[in-house]
C-alpha positions in Angstrom: 122.8 83.7 116.5 121.3 85.1 113.3 120.7 88.9 113.2 117.6 90.1 111.4 118.4 93.3 109.7 115.9 95.6 108.1 113.7 98.5 108.8 110.7 98.3 111.1 107.5 99.6 109.5 103.8 99.6 110.5 101.7 96.6 109.4 99.0 98.1 107.0 96.4 95.8 108.5 96.8 95.9 112.3 99.3 98.8 112.7 101.7 96.6 114.6 105.5 96.5 114.0 106.6 94.6 111.0 110.2 93.9 109.9 110.8 95.1 106.3 113.4 92.5 105.3 113.7 89.4 103.1 113.5 87.5 106.4 109.8 88.5 106.7 108.0 86.5 104.0 104.7 88.4 104.8 106.1 91.9 104.4 104.7 94.5 104.5 102.4 92.6 106.9 103.5 91.4 110.3 102.0 87.9 110.0 100.2 85.5 107.6 96.9 86.4 109.4 97.2 90.1 108.5 98.2 89.2 104.9 95.1 87.0 104.5 92.8 89.5 106.0 94.0 92.1 103.5 93.7 89.6 100.6 90.1 88.8 101.7 89.3 92.5 101.7 90.5 92.9 98.1 88.7 89.7 97.1 85.4 91.0 98.5 85.8 94.4 96.9 86.2 96.2 100.2 89.0 98.0 98.6 88.4 99.7 95.3 90.3 101.9 93.0 87.8 104.3 91.5 87.9 104.7 87.8 87.7 108.2 86.3 84.2 107.7 84.9 82.6 106.8 88.3 84.3 109.8 89.9 82.8 112.1 87.3 79.3 110.6 87.7 79.6 111.0 91.5 80.4 114.7 91.2 77.6 115.3 88.7 75.0 113.6 91.0 76.1 115.8 93.9 75.1 119.0 91.9 
């Protein structure tokens, strides 16, 4: 019997439990499905890291 050791963390996609261990090839995700959903969100620009210029423009347009 092989023991899986590691810390249990929340999957960033579904919030389920995910094993943070070399045994989990999808970490930090719980499954390949959650990993691919997240990849798709990045590919479709659903996630963005704002640059400093756009943040300044947004604040100026609010005034």
